[in-house]
C-alpha positions in Angstrom: 129.5 88.0 79.5 129.3 86.1 82.7 128.7 82.3 80.9 128.9 80.7 84.6 126.6 83.1 86.1 124.1 82.4 83.2 124.8 78.8 83.2 123.8 79.1 86.9 121.0 80.9 86.0 119.8 78.8 83.9 120.3 75.4 85.9 118.3 77.2 88.7 115.3 77.6 86.7 115.3 74.1 85.5 115.9 72.7 89.2 113.3 74.8 90.9 110.4 73.8 88.1 111.3 70.1 88.0 108.4 67.9 88.6 108.3 66.2 92.4 105.6 63.9 93.6 103.9 63.7 90.5 103.7 67.6 89.8 105.3 70.7 89.4 105.7 72.8 93.0 106.8 76.1 91.3 106.9 78.4 88.5 109.7 80.8 88.1 110.7 84.4 86.5 113.9 85.5 86.1 114.4 89.4 87.0 117.5 90.3 84.9 119.8 93.1 85.8 116.5 95.5 86.7 116.6 94.0 90.0 119.2 94.2 92.6 120.3 91.6 94.6 117.4 89.4 92.7 117.7 87.3 90.1 114.5 85.3 90.5 110.8 85.5 91.6 109.5 82.1 92.2 105.7 81.3 92.5 104.0 78.5 94.5 101.9 76.6 92.0 98.4 75.7 93.6 98.6 77.6 97.0 95.7 78.7 98.9 97.4 82.4 98.7 97.2 84.4 95.5 100.3 84.8 94.3 102.2 83.3 97.2 106.0 84.2 96.1 109.6 84.3 97.3 112.8 85.8 95.8 116.2 84.5 95.0 119.4 85.0 94.3 121.4 82.7 92.5 125.2 82.2 92.5 127.1 79.8 90.6 131.0 78.6 90.5 133.0 76.4 88.3 136.5 77.4 90.0 138.5 74.3 90.3 138.8 74.8 94.2 134.8 75.6 94.6 134.3 73.3 98.0 135.9 73.4 101.4 135.8 71.0 104.1 135.0 67.3 104.2 132.1 65.1 105.6 129.5 67.5 107.3 131.5 70.2 107.2 131.8 70.6 103.6 130.4 73.9 101.5 130.5 75.2 98.3 132.6 78.5 98.2 130.3 81.4 96.5 130.2 84.6 98.1 127.2 86.5 99.5 128.3 89.9 100.0 127.3 91.8 103.5 125.6 94.3 101.2 123.3 91.8 99.0 122.7 90.1 102.6 121.2 93.3 104.2 119.1 94.0 100.8 117.3 90.5 101.1 117.2 90.8 104.7 115.2 93.7 104.2 112.5 92.9 102.6 109.2 92.0 103.9 109.1 88.4 101.7 111.1 85.3 101.7 114.3 85.6 100.2 116.6 83.1 99.6 120.4 82.5 97.8 121.0 79.4 95.8 124.5 78.5 95.0 124.9 76.4 91.9 128.2 74.2 91.0 128.0 74.5 87.6 129.9 71.6 86.4 128.2 69.2 88.4 125.1 71.0 88.1 123.9 70.8 91.9 122.0 73.5 93.6 122.5 74.3 97.3 119.9 76.9 98.9 120.1 78.8 102.0 117.3 81.3 103.8 118.4 84.6 104.1 116.4 85.5 107.3 114.4 89.1 108.3 117.0 91.4 109.6 120.2 89.8 108.1 122.9 92.0 108.1 125.7 89.6 107.1 127.2 88.1 104.3 128.6 84.4 103.9 131.3 82.8 101.8 129.8 79.2 102.1 126.7 77.1 101.9 126.5 73.6 103.2 126.4 70.6 101.0 123.6 69.1 103.3 121.4 72.0 101.6 120.8 70.1 98.4 117.9 72.3 96.2 116.3 68.5 95.8 112.6 67.2 95.9 112.6 66.9 99.9 113.9 70.5 99.5 111.6 71.6 97.1 108.3 70.5 99.0 109.7 72.1 102.4 110.1 75.4 100.8 106.7 75.0 99.4 105.0 74.4 102.7 107.2 77.3 104.3 106.5 80.0 102.0 102.7 78.7 101.9 102.6 79.3 105.8 104.3 82.6 105.2 101.4 84.1 103.2 98.8 82.1 105.0 100.1 84.2 108.5 99.9 87.1 107.0 97.5 90.0 107.4 94.5 90.2 105.0 96.0 93.4 103.7 95.0 97.2 104.0 91.6 97.5 105.4 90.9 101.0 105.0 92.7 104.3 102.9 92.6 108.0 103.3 91.4 108.6 100.1 
């Protein structure tokens, strides 16, 4: 049993659904082992677009040496493999990696851009998943889904 990973997933579920500015911005659904490289589907609440969502891979650590650097260069050391970066980057919907220090309960978020091919080892501690970040992510995802094509307009069947 991966107790650290399980704790990180529980913390993420609580953090992403926290109330900010008087209301909850997201709902989440744990995907479990069935979805390779994807741990959660996160859906925007009160979106103008039906089922506006994004996907998250959660990486958790409780290691004694889990940070590197100082000040603006400080990073939480949790690895995203190149294979997982490629999977997340090949999706047609937004994807993020959330790294969680399970000892402090703090989460950090990083967008995985479309076409990503390289993994990474650390995430800046300046990317805290706080209320400000939650509102910015909500706006980014809302804008992404608003700009998508309306859908399939014709079919061969």
